[in-house]
C-alpha positions in Angstrom: 16.5 -5.0 -10.7 20.0 -6.3 -10.4 17.5 -9.0 -9.0 20.8 -12.3 -9.4 19.4 -15.2 -7.9 16.5 -13.7 -5.9 17.9 -14.0 -2.4 17.3 -10.3 -1.9 14.2 -11.3 -3.1 12.9 -13.9 -1.7 13.8 -12.4 1.7 11.6 -9.1 1.1 9.2 -11.5 0.0 9.7 -13.6 3.6 8.1 -10.3 4.8 5.7 -9.7 3.2 6.6 -7.6 0.5 5.5 -8.2 -2.9 8.9 -7.4 -5.5 8.8 -7.4 -9.0 11.9 -9.2 -10.0 14.2 -8.5 -13.4 17.9 -9.1 -14.3 20.2 -8.2 -17.1 20.9 -11.4 -17.4 19.1 -14.5 -17.5 19.9 -16.7 -13.6 16.7 -18.0 -13.4 15.3 -15.0 -11.4 13.4 -12.5 -12.2 11.7 -10.8 -15.9 14.6 -10.6 -18.1 15.0 -6.3 -18.7 17.2 -4.4 -19.0 16.4 -1.8 -16.5 18.3 1.2 -17.2 16.4 0.9 -21.0 12.6 0.9 -18.4 10.2 3.8 -19.2 8.0 3.4 -16.1 6.8 1.4 -12.8 4.9 -2.3 -12.4 1.5 -1.0 -11.5 1.5 0.6 -8.1 5.2 0.2 -7.3 6.8 3.3 -5.5 10.4 1.2 -4.0 13.7 0.6 -5.7 15.7 -1.5 -3.7 18.2 -3.2 -4.9 22.3 -4.1 -4.9 23.0 -2.9 -8.6 26.6 -3.5 -10.4 28.8 -1.2 -9.2 29.9 0.1 -12.8 26.2 0.9 -13.0 25.6 2.3 -9.8 25.4 6.4 -10.3 23.1 5.4 -14.0 20.8 2.9 -11.6 20.4 5.5 -9.0 19.6 8.4 -11.6 17.7 6.2 -13.3 15.5 5.4 -10.7 14.7 8.8 -9.3 13.3 9.3 -12.8 10.6 6.3 -13.5 10.0 6.6 -9.3 6.8 8.4 -8.3 7.0 12.0 -6.4 8.1 10.5 -3.1 9.0 6.4 -4.7 11.8 5.4 -2.6 15.6 4.7 -4.1 16.9 2.4 -2.0 20.7 1.3 -2.8 23.2 -1.3 -1.1 26.1 0.4 -2.5 30.2 0.8 -1.3 30.8 3.6 0.7 32.8 4.5 -2.1 30.4 5.5 -3.9 30.2 8.8 -1.2 33.7 10.1 -2.8 33.7 11.3 -6.3 33.6 14.5 -8.9 30.9 13.2 -11.5 28.5 11.6 -8.4 28.7 15.2 -6.8 27.7 16.8 -9.9 25.4 14.4 -11.5 23.8 13.0 -8.5 24.6 14.1 -5.2 24.3 18.3 -5.3 20.8 17.5 -7.2 19.6 14.8 -5.3 21.4 13.8 -1.8 20.0 10.8 -0.2 17.9 11.7 2.9 19.5 9.0 4.8 22.9 7.1 4.4 22.9 3.6 6.2 26.7 2.4 7.1 27.0 -1.3 8.7 28.9 -0.4 11.6 30.9 -3.6 10.9 31.9 -5.3 7.3 29.5 -7.0 5.6 30.7 -9.9 4.4 28.9 -10.0 0.3 28.6 -13.4 -1.6 30.9 -13.4 -4.3 28.9 -14.8 -7.3 26.3 -16.7 -5.4 28.9 -18.5 -2.9 27.5 -17.3 0.4 29.7 -19.7 2.3 32.4 -17.1 2.0 33.9 -17.2 5.9 36.9 -14.6 5.3 36.4 -10.7 6.0 36.0 -8.3 3.8 37.8 -5.3 3.1 35.5 -3.2 1.7 33.4 -0.9 3.2 28.6 -1.3 2.6 26.2 0.8 3.5 22.5 0.8 2.2 22.1 4.9 0.8 17.7 5.6 0.4 16.8 8.3 -1.7 13.0 9.5 -1.2 12.2 11.6 -5.2 11.8 15.3 -4.5 12.9 15.0 -0.7 15.9 17.9 0.0 17.8 18.5 3.2 20.4 17.7 4.8 21.8 13.4 4.5 21.5 11.5 7.7 23.9 9.5 8.3 23.1 6.4 10.5 24.8 3.4 11.8 23.7 -0.1 11.7 
């Protein structure tokens, strides 16, 4: 979901993964569909890996954990500020803690509106958040 122009999906395909891509808006890549209204995973798919719109990040994680099969992976590229917030704690982290948070050791420069030529630094900190549906335990933080 939230495949945009397919940059992440194409990279995963390059490494041999079978990828199902979708986006709410037709950006010329993937199926046009509202992920938050999706009722089930594509056949044989047990992982959702994306960079969701930040304003829908909580809903994207919760919905992913709802439709994934047991032991399925939900992997989200998010601002590290996603760790903050009473609502996220009560609705997500207290019930479904991530298995691991992979924190970037230096700031990642992300494309803005598909522009990968940005050369200035970033004031935003990002991490990969990884949930395994049904997993219980203490979250591990690792640096990449």
